N, C-alpha and C positions, 0 to 999 in steps of 0.2 A: 758812370758806374761807381758804386761805393764798394770798398773792400775793407775788411778787418785784417790787420797784420797782428798775429798773436806771437808774443815772445814766450817761448817755452821756459818753464821753471828749471832751475838747476839745484844741486844740493846746497849751494851757497845761498841762493835766494830763499829756499825753503827753510834754511837755518836762520833767516833774518839778517844775513850779512848785507849791509847797505852798499850801494855803489860808491866808489871813491869820488872825491871831488873832481879829479881829472876825468873820470868816466861820465860824471854828471855834466861837466862842461862840454865834453864831446857830444853828448846826447842833446844838450841844449842847442848847440850849433846845428846839428842835424835837423832837429825840430824846427829851428828858425828858417832853414832852407825850405822845408816842406810848407811852412806857413807862407813864406815869401812867394813861393810858386803857386799858392792857392789850392793845394791839394789836401792839407791836413785839416780834418774836421774835429778830431779829438785824439788824445793820447795820454796814457797814464800808466804808472807802475802799480802793481797790486801787492798787498801784504801777503805774507806766507799763508799757506793753507791752514796752518795751526790756528789762525784767527778767523777761519771761515766755517761754513756749514754747507752740507748738501741736503737737498730735499728730494725724496723719491716718491712719486705718485703711482699708486697701484691699487686698482679695484676700489677707488673711493677713499683709500687711506693715504695719508702722507706721513712718511717717516723722515725724521731729521737726524742726520749724522754730523757730529762736530768734527772738525779737522783736528789734527793734521791727516792728510791723505798720503798713502804710502807710495803710489806710483808717480814719482816725480816727472817722468817723461810724459805723463798724461795731463800735467798741470800747466796753468798759464801764469806767468809772472808779470805780464804787462801787455799793453795793446796800443795800436793806433787805429783810427778810422780815417781812411783817406778816400778822396774822390779822384779817380783817374779815368782815362779813356779806355784802358784795357788792362788785363792781368799782366801782360808783358811790360807795360809802363810801370806798374807797381814793382815788379821784379827788378827792372832796371834801376829805379830809384833806391830800392832797399839793398842793392848790391853794395852800396857804400855805407850801410848802417854801421854805427860804431860798436861792433861786436868783434871779439877775437879771442875766444877761449873755449871753443866748442859749443857756444850758444847756438840756439836754433830758433828761427822764426817760421811761421806758417801764414800763408796768404790765402784768404777765403773771400769770395765775392758775397756781398750782402744782397739778399732778395729785395727787389723793388716790386711795387704793386703790380706792374705790368707782367712780371714774371709768372704770376699766378693765373693769367688769362681769364677764362670764363669761370674758373673755380672761385674767384673773388667776387662776391655779390656787390652790386652797385652801392648798396647802403653801407657795406663794410668799407669799401673804397672811400666813400665820402667821409665816414667816421675817421679813418686813418689820416686823411688829408687834414681834417679839422684838428686832430690831436697833434699832428706834426707842426701845425702853425702855432699851437700853444706852447710847444716845447722849444721852439726857436727863440 
């Protein structure tokens, strides 16, 4: 099973405050362990929302809103994509994530093709498989 672990934004991350070299070293060691254990598929930090945009789709119209966005608690500052046997395994692994200042992470399972059952037409399933092969 794949999971995305979302790192919630803080006032500091939204202000563009970069992690200290010590924090980056801790994060590197944590990431190294995830890679060594074969569970980390990806992981990155994100720039502040002031450098981002939101697109809203409604009735055939698309509206673009430039950042920054006001609700910090709703924003993501970084992520990991990991592959583990269960949500409990992800929780266990991330209990030792190098955070300690009120930071918050959220763990969400990623949909797999089989999760859609009969709603996923065979031709779409085949297309998804071909696309995933090209991405790897």
